[in-house]
N, C-alpha and C positions, 0 to 999 in steps of 0.2 A: 764298514763297521769295524769296531774295535776287535782286536784279536781275542780279548777276554770274552766278549759276547759270542764270538764264533765258537770258542771252546765250550761255553755254557750251552749253546745250542746243540753241539755235538753230544754233550753229556745228556741233555734232555732227550734227544733222539734215542740214545742208548737206553735210557730209563724206559722210554715208551716201548722200544723193541723187546725189552726184557720183562715188561709188566705182565701180570697175571691176565689182565684184560686182553691184551694183544695176543698172548699165547692162546687164550680161550677162543678169540675170534679166528685165529689161524686154524685151530682144531675144528671149530664149527664149519669153517669154509671147506676144509677137507672132507668132513663128514657129509656136508651138503652135496658136494660134487661126486661123492661115492654112492650116494643114494640114487639108484637108477630112476625110480619114479619121479623124484624131485628134479633130477637133472633133465629128464624128458620134459617136464612141465616148464622148467626154466628155459630150455632151448626153444620150446614153442612160443613162450612169452617173448623171447628175444627176437624170434623171426617175425612175430606180429608187430613188435615195436619197430623193426627195421622197415616194415611196410606201412608204417603210420596207421596201424589198426588199433590204436590205443583207446579209442572212444567207443568201441562196440561192446556189447554186453558180454561176449565170450572172453574178451581181454580182461575186463573188470572181474569177471567170475574166476578166471584162471589166476589172476594176481591175488585175489582173496584166498583161494585155495593154497597158494604158495605161502602166503603170510600166516596161514593157520598152522604150519609145521612148527613145532616147538623150537627146533634148532634154528629155524629162520627167524622166529620171533626174538630169540635170545641174541642172535647175531645182529639184528637190526637195533635192538636196545643198546648193545655195546657200541655199535657204529654211531648211533645218535649221541651217546655220551662222549665219544671220542671227537665227533664233529664239533660239539659245543666247547670242548676243552681246547681244541685247536683254534677255534674262533677267539677264545679268550687270550690264548698265547699270542696270536697275531695282533690283537688289539694292544697288548702290552708292548710288543715289539715295535709297533707303529708309534706308540707314545715315546718309546726310547729313541727311535731313529729321528722322529720329527721334533724332538725337544729342542728348543732354542739353545744355541750355543754348541750344538753337536758339530764336530769338526770332521769333515771328510778328508782323510789322509791323502787321497788321490788328487786333491786340488791344491 
């Protein structure tokens, strides 16, 4: 890829890292991990997930409980927004890289 594109990607990453949304997500994640009750529920969910117990009623109920925490809801909303933004960026990059006439400097 062209050096200019790499520089733009670095700039974009920097913008993401310094954005209010990412800062908020980082704070929410810290808050979630400091919440003993929530952390206990998350650890139990993780253990059940590792044992493939994701289809039983207890797992579903526990997951719903976790998703009812306001800080988890907000984190998931921001995570979802970020996911779709990254998908859009990847789509644009693919268009850029796969465009006819694009010259690979290594060949």
